N, C-alpha and C positions, 0 to 999 in steps of 0.2 A: 371410365378407367383413367383418363387423363386427369380428371378432377381429383381422383383418389391419389394418383401419383404425386400431383402437386401438393396435396395436403400432407402426404408423408414426407415430402422434402422440406416442407415448412415447419413441420411439427417440432424438431429439435430446437430450432430458433425460438419458436413460440414458447416452448417449455422453459427455455433458459430465461426468456424475458419475464417469466413469472417468478423467478427467484428474487425475493424482495431485497435482502441485504440492505445496507445503508440505514439500519434501524437498530434500536435496542432490543435484543432478543431476551425472552424469558424462558424459552424452551431450548435447552442445550442440544437436544437431539436434532431439532430443526436447524439450529445454527450450524452444527457440524455438517448436516446433509447439504444445506445451501452452500456452505463453504467448499465442500468437496465438488459440487457441481461447477462452481466457478473455477476451482483449481483444474478440473478436467478440461474445461473449455479453454482456459488460459494456456495450459500446456499443449493442447492440440494446436493452437495458433502458433506457439513457439516452435513446435516440431514441424509444422508446415513451412516455417521460415528457414529452419535448419534441420534437415532430416537426420543429422548425426547426433542430435540432442535426444538422449534417452533416459534422463532422470525421471523418477516417478515420485514427486513429493506427496506426502500424506498430510492432510489437514485434520487437526485434532483439537479438542477442547483442552486447554491447559492455561488457566488463569494465573498469572504470576505478576510481580511488579513490573516486568518488561511489557506487559499487556499483550502486544502481538509481535511475534518474532519468528525468524527462520532459524532452525537448529541444524547446523551443518552435519554434526555427527549422526543424528537420528534421521535426517532428511525430512523433517516435519515442519509444517507451518502451524504455529500455535495460536489459537484464537482465545480471547477472553470473553467471559459473560459477566454482565454488569453486577449481578447479585453476589459474585465472588470477588469482585474488585475490592482491595483493601480500602478502609474509610478515608485514609489520607489522600489516595488518588481520586476517589469520588469527589472529595472536597476540592481537589485541584480543578476538576472540570467545572464544578459549580461556581467556585470563586472566580474563575476566569470569565464567567458569564454574569458577573455582578450579583452573585448569590441566587440566580434564577436556576432552580433545580431542573426545570423542564428543558431549558436551553443547554444546561450541562449534559443531560442525558442525550439530547439530540446530537450534540457535538460528538460525544463518545460513539454513538451509533453510526454516524456518518463516516467517521474515520476508522474506528477500531473494530466495528462489525460491518465494515464497508470498504472504503478506499484502500486501506493498507494491506489487504490480503494480496492483491496483485503486486504491490510493492515488495512484500516479503518473497513472493514467488520469483520476482525479478532478481532478488539476492540469490535465490536457488540457482537460477540460470547462470549468473555471474560466477558463483561457486563452481559450477560444472566446468566452465571454461578456464578459470584461473587455477583451481586446485586439482580438479580431477583429470582434465585432459591436457592442461598446460597450453591451451590454444591462445591464451590471452594473458597479458601482464596485468597485475593489479593496478587499478586506477587510483588507489588511495581512498581513504575512508569517505572524504567529502564527496568525491565524484562517484563513488559507489552508491551513496544515498541519492545523488542527483540522477544517476542512471535509473535507479529503482522508482523514484518519483516520476520521472519522465515516462517510462514504459507503462506505469500504472495509469497515468492520465490518458495516454494514447489508447490503452486498452479500454478503459471505461467510456471514452468518447466513441470508439468504434462499436461499443455495445449499446449506444444510444442513451447512456446514463448522464446526459448533459445537465439535467435539472439537479441531480444529486451532486455532480461536480461543482455546479454553480453555488449550491448551498455550502459545500466544503470551502469554496473560495471565499465566500463572505465571512465564514468563521475564521479562516486562516488570516485574512486581512485584519480582522478585529484583533486576533491574537498578536500579530506582528506589531500592531499599533500600541499595544499595552504591555507586552513583555519587554523587559530590559535587554538591550543588545549586550551579549556577554563578551564580545570581541573588544579587547582593550584598544584605545585610540592609537592609531598608527600601525596596527598589526593587520596582516592579511587574513581575511576570514577563513580561507581554505587552509592555509598553513596552521592557523590557530586551532582549527577543528581537528586536523590530522594529528597535531602534537598534544592535544588535550582531550582526546576523545573520552578517556575514562572518566575524567572529571565532569565533562559536559553531559555524558550519557546518564550519569547518576543524578543530575539536576534537571527535573522535568521542565523547569522554566527556561533554562539555558538551551537544553536540547530542543524543546518545543519551538523556541525562537528560530533555530536553524531549520528545523523541518518545515515549519509553516512559511518561512521566508522562501525556501526552495519551492514549495507548492505554488505560492503566489507568482514567483518569477516564471516558472514553467507554464503555469496555466495561462499567463498573459502572452505567451509566445504565439505568433500567428503562423509560424512556418513549421510546425511539428510534422514529421513524415508519418506515414502509415506504420502500423505495428510491424508488418513484414519488412519494410525497408529499414526501419530503425534498428531492428535486431540484426539484420544482415550487415548493416554498416558497422555495428558494434563488433561483430565477429571478424570483420576484415582487418 
């Protein structure tokens, strides 16, 4: 009986560990199902940290030029699938990897069918606090992205996906080393991002530089708190 009870307690964690993610999906149904499993797990952790949090994001398939994004109005996390990505964006991933299509696909899978889902769900949480409940003041666009990248890294580490995060880190470092820095000389990177978000977000090379730079910076931090503590500190 004790063995059966232990098995039952471990089963949800075991099942979650089998969710592949961090790969290029060809089956849209499997992508959405896996995404929804991760969304449910992420939100359960968030609600354990703050029992007043009651948003219920829905993860859906919706491939657009934004690739992966959070929609405030519909409360949806929108996932892309590779075969529906427009040719120009496919070429973006391939060209950033020296024309190597396999590396371009791997990079897409790691980030856009992987890392960035909790990132977008972090935006959902911030939206709840800032817009819906007015419990928190807006951090500004740059720090909003920093918050989302930080909580996503913390989440995946706590889920044991360190190998996948390390792979993301190596790709991010490579991207930062070859993408041009869009910040004009003498200007503050945060002020420039907040003031020029529309222009930057429409340029994948400029926006990519910012996102990958943040990823590298946060990943290299040695003192990140737990998911629970980080979220509680944010609300305070």
